[in-house]
C-alpha positions, -999 to 999 in steps of 0.1 A, spaced: 53 805 -4 62 839 -9 53 864 -39 22 862 -59 6 844 -89 -8 874 -105 -34 874 -133 -14 879 -163 -20 901 -194 -47 886 -215 -17 876 -240 5 858 -216 -8 822 -197 -1 813 -164 27 791 -160 40 765 -136 74 749 -132 70 714 -116 97 694 -99 94 658 -82 125 657 -56 137 629 -32 171 634 -15 182 659 -41 200 684 -20 232 680 -37 219 692 -69 191 713 -62 207 745 -56 220 747 -94 181 749 -101 170 770 -75 197 796 -89 183 796 -127 148 801 -114 157 829 -94 177 840 -126 143 840 -148 141 874 -166 101 867 -163 93 860 -125 55 855 -130 56 819 -122 51 794 -98 74 767 -86 54 735 -75 75 707 -56 64 675 -50 90 659 -29 92 621 -17 99 629 20 138 636 15 158 635 45 190 647 33 185 685 35 163 690 1 134 703 23 160 729 44 173 738 6 135 747 -5 125 766 25 155 787 19 145 791 -16 109 799 -10 121 834 4 127 843 -32 104 822 -50 67 816 -58 71 779 -38 42 754 -35 58 724 -16 42 688 -9 63 666 9 53 631 16 62 595 7 54 585 -30 57 554 -52 82 569 -80 86 602 -103 53 600 -119 33 597 -89 51 630 -77 46 649 -111 8 636 -108 6 653 -74 24 686 -84 1 690 -116 -29 685 -93 -16 715 -72 -7 736 -100 -26 763 -112 -7 774 -143 -25 773 -179 7 753 -190 35 737 -169 71 729 -175 86 697 -159 120 706 -144 142 680 -127 161 685 -98 195 682 -116 181 703 -146 190 739 -151 169 765 -172 183 794 -197 173 828 -179 148 837 -206 132 802 -207 100 810 -188 96 844 -206 100 825 -241 78 797 -231 52 820 -221 53 839 -253 54 808 -274 24 794 -256 6 826 -259 12 831 -298 6 793 -306 -21 786 -282 -7 750 -289 -12 723 -264 24 715 -262 52 741 -272 86 718 -280 116 738 -273 154 726 -274 173 714 -245 209 706 -241 224 677 -229 264 680 -225 275 688 -259 244 678 -277 214 695 -286 180 677 -280 155 687 -308 121 672 -324 131 647 -348 131 660 -383 109 631 -397 75 624 -377 79 585 -378 59 577 -347 65 540 -352 105 546 -348 107 576 -326 76 573 -303 67 607 -285 102 619 -300 86 622 -330 68 650 -319 87 666 -289 123 666 -279 124 659 -243 98 658 -217 120 675 -190 132 712 -197 119 719 -229 81 710 -231 55 734 -220 24 712 -216 -12 726 -213 -24 715 -180 -60 708 -186 -51 680 -212 -47 658 -179 -84 662 -178 -89 648 -209 -64 623 -214 -56 613 -176 -25 616 -158 8 600 -162 0 563 -155 15 539 -131 14 513 -158 49 529 -172 70 536 -143 97 548 -169 77 559 -200 46 574 -185 53 607 -203 56 587 -235 22 575 -229 8 604 -219 20 625 -249 12 599 -275 -24 595 -263 -30 634 -265 -14 636 -297 -37 608 -310 -67 624 -296 -58 658 -313 -35 678 -292 -16 703 -312 24 704 -309 43 738 -318 79 739 -321 98 767 -307 137 770 -318 151 784 -286 174 766 -260 155 760 -227 179 749 -205 204 719 -196 190 684 -191 205 664 -162 211 629 -174 211 612 -139 175 599 -144 163 563 -142 155 560 -180 190 571 -184 201 540 -165 177 516 -175 176 511 -213 158 480 -211 132 493 -193 125 523 -216 124 501 -247 101 474 -232 77 498 -221 75 519 -252 72 485 -272 41 481 -250 29 514 -257 34 516 -295 18 483 -299 -11 493 -278 -14 524 -300 -18 497 -331 15 500 -347 25 470 -361 35 444 -334 62 426 -360 80 459 -369 80 467 -332 97 434 -322 126 436 -350 132 475 -337 130 459 -301 158 431 -311 179 459 -328 179 483 -298 187 454 -274 217 448 -295 228 484 -300 224 489 -262 236 455 -249 269 469 -236 253 495 -217 228 469 -198 258 446 -189 274 475 -170 
């Protein structure tokens, strides 16, 4: 670990970027370069690695020369187990989840810190780019239809999260190996957590993750989450059926 994680001016919160890695050497250099290019360098990068064997750790060792890196590498039980480890290590007032194949805009951290300080919100939801598309918060806050996406645009890249929320609402649940972020965000919102929108593009969201490949898993877990929060079971079953038909072609590949 190099650099310092200094006490910020009273107007700006401490900030952590957290990443779960496992054999990500092929994609990690892009993220490293985008972190090195940040206009606001007063942040820590906390990496929870799943005992990589492909050169990921060597890449991180090189990155530690220029970034304030905290690394924990050991076998884990998937991405949310790794993220929970990283959150427990993080010293920031807020954290931003960034995947190994994601890339941040050069001013992303500066703008997140400013937005967090200005709004004092528990979640600050910005915009992510995914190919030629922009991922924003839905225009209508219909939780029954959009789940957590009624409040935030994307868990990775574009959502700053107040770290201490986990002390009140728990960590990412191992009951939902694909949609634990949806479960946590909705529990926090139902508990009174405040979400603020920020209209800036934070970065590029890589789409190689599990949720992008397992449409049926995502639908199943979000069905359980929404029903568990009290949404009408019949309505959710109908939505599940419609989504199953829409995504059937993808699920057969």
